[in-house]
Chimera marker file (.cmm) of the C-alpha trace (Angstrom):
<marker_set name="trace">
<marker id="1" x="-210.288" y="24.850" z="-65.458" r="1" g="1" b="0" radius="0.5"/>
<marker id="2" x="-210.727" y="25.891" z="-61.833" r="1" g="1" b="0" radius="0.5"/>
<marker id="3" x="-207.685" y="27.466" z="-60.216" r="1" g="1" b="0" radius="0.5"/>
<marker id="4" x="-207.043" y="28.918" z="-56.786" r="1" g="1" b="0" radius="0.5"/>
<marker id="5" x="-204.785" y="31.552" z="-58.321" r="1" g="1" b="0" radius="0.5"/>
<marker id="6" x="-204.259" y="32.858" z="-61.865" r="1" g="1" b="0" radius="0.5"/>
<marker id="7" x="-201.059" y="34.284" z="-63.319" r="1" g="1" b="0" radius="0.5"/>
<marker id="8" x="-201.121" y="36.327" z="-66.524" r="1" g="1" b="0" radius="0.5"/>
<marker id="9" x="-197.706" y="35.906" z="-68.161" r="1" g="1" b="0" radius="0.5"/>
<marker id="10" x="-198.776" y="37.040" z="-71.645" r="1" g="1" b="0" radius="0.5"/>
<marker id="11" x="-196.043" y="38.870" z="-73.508" r="1" g="1" b="0" radius="0.5"/>
<marker id="12" x="-193.281" y="37.501" z="-71.291" r="1" g="1" b="0" radius="0.5"/>
<marker id="13" x="-190.558" y="35.326" z="-72.763" r="1" g="1" b="0" radius="0.5"/>
<marker id="14" x="-188.584" y="32.475" z="-71.236" r="1" g="1" b="0" radius="0.5"/>
<marker id="15" x="-187.660" y="32.233" z="-68.402" r="1" g="1" b="0" radius="0.5"/>
<marker id="16" x="-190.043" y="34.849" z="-66.944" r="1" g="1" b="0" radius="0.5"/>
<marker id="17" x="-193.273" y="32.759" z="-67.046" r="1" g="1" b="0" radius="0.5"/>
<marker id="18" x="-191.520" y="29.969" z="-65.117" r="1" g="1" b="0" radius="0.5"/>
<marker id="19" x="-189.928" y="32.359" z="-62.614" r="1" g="1" b="0" radius="0.5"/>
<marker id="20" x="-193.237" y="34.114" z="-61.936" r="1" g="1" b="0" radius="0.5"/>
<marker id="21" x="-195.011" y="30.755" z="-61.579" r="1" g="1" b="0" radius="0.5"/>
<marker id="22" x="-192.352" y="29.549" z="-59.146" r="1" g="1" b="0" radius="0.5"/>
<marker id="23" x="-192.832" y="32.672" z="-57.027" r="1" g="1" b="0" radius="0.5"/>
<marker id="24" x="-196.626" y="32.341" z="-57.114" r="1" g="1" b="0" radius="0.5"/>
<marker id="25" x="-196.492" y="28.656" z="-56.122" r="1" g="1" b="0" radius="0.5"/>
<marker id="26" x="-194.219" y="29.488" z="-53.187" r="1" g="1" b="0" radius="0.5"/>
<marker id="27" x="-197.016" y="31.643" z="-51.731" r="1" g="1" b="0" radius="0.5"/>
<marker id="28" x="-199.622" y="28.878" z="-52.098" r="1" g="1" b="0" radius="0.5"/>
<marker id="29" x="-200.579" y="25.905" z="-49.929" r="1" g="1" b="0" radius="0.5"/>
<marker id="30" x="-200.053" y="22.263" z="-50.869" r="1" g="1" b="0" radius="0.5"/>
<marker id="31" x="-202.826" y="21.016" z="-53.168" r="1" g="1" b="0" radius="0.5"/>
<marker id="32" x="-203.804" y="24.457" z="-54.453" r="1" g="1" b="0" radius="0.5"/>
<marker id="33" x="-203.807" y="25.043" z="-58.198" r="1" g="1" b="0" radius="0.5"/>
<marker id="34" x="-202.195" y="27.780" z="-60.271" r="1" g="1" b="0" radius="0.5"/>
<marker id="35" x="-203.386" y="28.687" z="-63.753" r="1" g="1" b="0" radius="0.5"/>
<marker id="36" x="-200.705" y="30.315" z="-65.924" r="1" g="1" b="0" radius="0.5"/>
<marker id="37" x="-201.578" y="32.024" z="-69.196" r="1" g="1" b="0" radius="0.5"/>
<marker id="38" x="-198.594" y="32.622" z="-71.478" r="1" g="1" b="0" radius="0.5"/>
<marker id="39" x="-198.047" y="33.585" z="-75.100" r="1" g="1" b="0" radius="0.5"/>
<marker id="40" x="-194.523" y="32.123" z="-75.234" r="1" g="1" b="0" radius="0.5"/>
<marker id="41" x="-194.756" y="28.843" z="-77.193" r="1" g="1" b="0" radius="0.5"/>
<marker id="42" x="-191.663" y="27.558" z="-75.386" r="1" g="1" b="0" radius="0.5"/>
<marker id="43" x="-193.498" y="27.739" z="-72.074" r="1" g="1" b="0" radius="0.5"/>
<marker id="44" x="-195.394" y="24.531" z="-72.913" r="1" g="1" b="0" radius="0.5"/>
<marker id="45" x="-192.180" y="22.468" z="-72.778" r="1" g="1" b="0" radius="0.5"/>
<marker id="46" x="-190.765" y="24.609" z="-69.992" r="1" g="1" b="0" radius="0.5"/>
<marker id="47" x="-193.699" y="23.918" z="-67.667" r="1" g="1" b="0" radius="0.5"/>
<marker id="48" x="-193.496" y="20.181" z="-68.376" r="1" g="1" b="0" radius="0.5"/>
<marker id="49" x="-189.831" y="20.188" z="-67.327" r="1" g="1" b="0" radius="0.5"/>
<marker id="50" x="-190.553" y="22.507" z="-64.389" r="1" g="1" b="0" radius="0.5"/>
<marker id="51" x="-193.197" y="20.126" z="-63.017" r="1" g="1" b="0" radius="0.5"/>
<marker id="52" x="-190.836" y="17.138" z="-63.247" r="1" g="1" b="0" radius="0.5"/>
<marker id="53" x="-187.978" y="19.006" z="-61.573" r="1" g="1" b="0" radius="0.5"/>
<marker id="54" x="-189.997" y="20.533" z="-58.740" r="1" g="1" b="0" radius="0.5"/>
<marker id="55" x="-192.485" y="17.762" z="-57.963" r="1" g="1" b="0" radius="0.5"/>
<marker id="56" x="-195.461" y="20.011" z="-58.649" r="1" g="1" b="0" radius="0.5"/>
<marker id="57" x="-198.210" y="18.293" z="-60.669" r="1" g="1" b="0" radius="0.5"/>
<marker id="58" x="-198.885" y="19.348" z="-64.253" r="1" g="1" b="0" radius="0.5"/>
<marker id="59" x="-202.662" y="18.956" z="-64.255" r="1" g="1" b="0" radius="0.5"/>
<marker id="60" x="-203.454" y="20.233" z="-67.758" r="1" g="1" b="0" radius="0.5"/>
<marker id="61" x="-202.125" y="22.222" z="-70.698" r="1" g="1" b="0" radius="0.5"/>
<marker id="62" x="-204.203" y="23.773" z="-73.467" r="1" g="1" b="0" radius="0.5"/>
<marker id="63" x="-203.598" y="26.161" z="-76.313" r="1" g="1" b="0" radius="0.5"/>
<marker id="64" x="-206.427" y="28.572" z="-77.052" r="1" g="1" b="0" radius="0.5"/>
<marker id="65" x="-205.580" y="30.903" z="-79.913" r="1" g="1" b="0" radius="0.5"/>
<marker id="66" x="-202.248" y="32.479" z="-78.983" r="1" g="1" b="0" radius="0.5"/>
<marker id="67" x="-202.617" y="31.651" z="-75.283" r="1" g="1" b="0" radius="0.5"/>
<marker id="68" x="-200.914" y="28.629" z="-73.743" r="1" g="1" b="0" radius="0.5"/>
<marker id="69" x="-202.760" y="27.722" z="-70.556" r="1" g="1" b="0" radius="0.5"/>
<marker id="70" x="-201.050" y="25.589" z="-67.921" r="1" g="1" b="0" radius="0.5"/>
<marker id="71" x="-202.631" y="24.310" z="-64.732" r="1" g="1" b="0" radius="0.5"/>
<marker id="72" x="-200.199" y="23.310" z="-61.963" r="1" g="1" b="0" radius="0.5"/>
<marker id="73" x="-200.984" y="21.791" z="-58.571" r="1" g="1" b="0" radius="0.5"/>
<marker id="74" x="-198.681" y="22.768" z="-55.716" r="1" g="1" b="0" radius="0.5"/>
<marker id="75" x="-196.881" y="19.805" z="-54.158" r="1" g="1" b="0" radius="0.5"/>
<link id1="1" id2="2" r="1" g="1" b="0" radius="0.2"/>
<link id1="2" id2="3" r="1" g="1" b="0" radius="0.2"/>
<link id1="3" id2="4" r="1" g="1" b="0" radius="0.2"/>
<link id1="4" id2="5" r="1" g="1" b="0" radius="0.2"/>
<link id1="5" id2="6" r="1" g="1" b="0" radius="0.2"/>
<link id1="6" id2="7" r="1" g="1" b="0" radius="0.2"/>
<link id1="7" id2="8" r="1" g="1" b="0" radius="0.2"/>
<link id1="8" id2="9" r="1" g="1" b="0" radius="0.2"/>
<link id1="9" id2="10" r="1" g="1" b="0" radius="0.2"/>
<link id1="10" id2="11" r="1" g="1" b="0" radius="0.2"/>
<link id1="11" id2="12" r="1" g="1" b="0" radius="0.2"/>
<link id1="12" id2="13" r="1" g="1" b="0" radius="0.2"/>
<link id1="13" id2="14" r="1" g="1" b="0" radius="0.2"/>
<link id1="14" id2="15" r="1" g="1" b="0" radius="0.2"/>
<link id1="15" id2="16" r="1" g="1" b="0" radius="0.2"/>
<link id1="16" id2="17" r="1" g="1" b="0" radius="0.2"/>
<link id1="17" id2="18" r="1" g="1" b="0" radius="0.2"/>
<link id1="18" id2="19" r="1" g="1" b="0" radius="0.2"/>
<link id1="19" id2="20" r="1" g="1" b="0" radius="0.2"/>
<link id1="20" id2="21" r="1" g="1" b="0" radius="0.2"/>
<link id1="21" id2="22" r="1" g="1" b="0" radius="0.2"/>
<link id1="22" id2="23" r="1" g="1" b="0" radius="0.2"/>
<link id1="23" id2="24" r="1" g="1" b="0" radius="0.2"/>
<link id1="24" id2="25" r="1" g="1" b="0" radius="0.2"/>
<link id1="25" id2="26" r="1" g="1" b="0" radius="0.2"/>
<link id1="26" id2="27" r="1" g="1" b="0" radius="0.2"/>
<link id1="27" id2="28" r="1" g="1" b="0" radius="0.2"/>
<link id1="28" id2="29" r="1" g="1" b="0" radius="0.2"/>
<link id1="29" id2="30" r="1" g="1" b="0" radius="0.2"/>
<link id1="30" id2="31" r="1" g="1" b="0" radius="0.2"/>
<link id1="31" id2="32" r="1" g="1" b="0" radius="0.2"/>
<link id1="32" id2="33" r="1" g="1" b="0" radius="0.2"/>
<link id1="33" id2="34" r="1" g="1" b="0" radius="0.2"/>
<link id1="34" id2="35" r="1" g="1" b="0" radius="0.2"/>
<link id1="35" id2="36" r="1" g="1" b="0" radius="0.2"/>
<link id1="36" id2="37" r="1" g="1" b="0" radius="0.2"/>
<link id1="37" id2="38" r="1" g="1" b="0" radius="0.2"/>
<link id1="38" id2="39" r="1" g="1" b="0" radius="0.2"/>
<link id1="39" id2="40" r="1" g="1" b="0" radius="0.2"/>
<link id1="40" id2="41" r="1" g="1" b="0" radius="0.2"/>
<link id1="41" id2="42" r="1" g="1" b="0" radius="0.2"/>
<link id1="42" id2="43" r="1" g="1" b="0" radius="0.2"/>
<link id1="43" id2="44" r="1" g="1" b="0" radius="0.2"/>
<link id1="44" id2="45" r="1" g="1" b="0" radius="0.2"/>
<link id1="45" id2="46" r="1" g="1" b="0" radius="0.2"/>
<link id1="46" id2="47" r="1" g="1" b="0" radius="0.2"/>
<link id1="47" id2="48" r="1" g="1" b="0" radius="0.2"/>
<link id1="48" id2="49" r="1" g="1" b="0" radius="0.2"/>
<link id1="49" id2="50" r="1" g="1" b="0" radius="0.2"/>
<link id1="50" id2="51" r="1" g="1" b="0" radius="0.2"/>
<link id1="51" id2="52" r="1" g="1" b="0" radius="0.2"/>
<link id1="52" id2="53" r="1" g="1" b="0" radius="0.2"/>
<link id1="53" id2="54" r="1" g="1" b="0" radius="0.2"/>
<link id1="54" id2="55" r="1" g="1" b="0" radius="0.2"/>
<link id1="55" id2="56" r="1" g="1" b="0" radius="0.2"/>
<link id1="56" id2="57" r="1" g="1" b="0" radius="0.2"/>
<link id1="57" id2="58" r="1" g="1" b="0" radius="0.2"/>
<link id1="58" id2="59" r="1" g="1" b="0" radius="0.2"/>
<link id1="59" id2="60" r="1" g="1" b="0" radius="0.2"/>
<link id1="60" id2="61" r="1" g="1" b="0" radius="0.2"/>
<link id1="61" id2="62" r="1" g="1" b="0" radius="0.2"/>
<link id1="62" id2="63" r="1" g="1" b="0" radius="0.2"/>
<link id1="63" id2="64" r="1" g="1" b="0" radius="0.2"/>
<link id1="64" id2="65" r="1" g="1" b="0" radius="0.2"/>
<link id1="65" id2="66" r="1" g="1" b="0" radius="0.2"/>
<link id1="66" id2="67" r="1" g="1" b="0" radius="0.2"/>
<link id1="67" id2="68" r="1" g="1" b="0" radius="0.2"/>
<link id1="68" id2="69" r="1" g="1" b="0" radius="0.2"/>
<link id1="69" id2="70" r="1" g="1" b="0" radius="0.2"/>
<link id1="70" id2="71" r="1" g="1" b="0" radius="0.2"/>
<link id1="71" id2="72" r="1" g="1" b="0" radius="0.2"/>
<link id1="72" id2="73" r="1" g="1" b="0" radius="0.2"/>
<link id1="73" id2="74" r="1" g="1" b="0" radius="0.2"/>
<link id1="74" id2="75" r="1" g="1" b="0" radius="0.2"/>
</marker_set>
């Protein structure tokens, strides 16, 4: 997964991965992608809801071991 920016949110619990992603996306240009790596299992659902609410595109989600990897495209 190619990303313009990567955010390591491992060890952070809800809502911190979402809040940090929101802040990171605010500093990015439209069409750029953000890769978020989280260990909070709830972040999978949270990022799905976040994308719907904000209009950002949920490009992909994967779970690799304990890491939940989310790729978002800035609207």
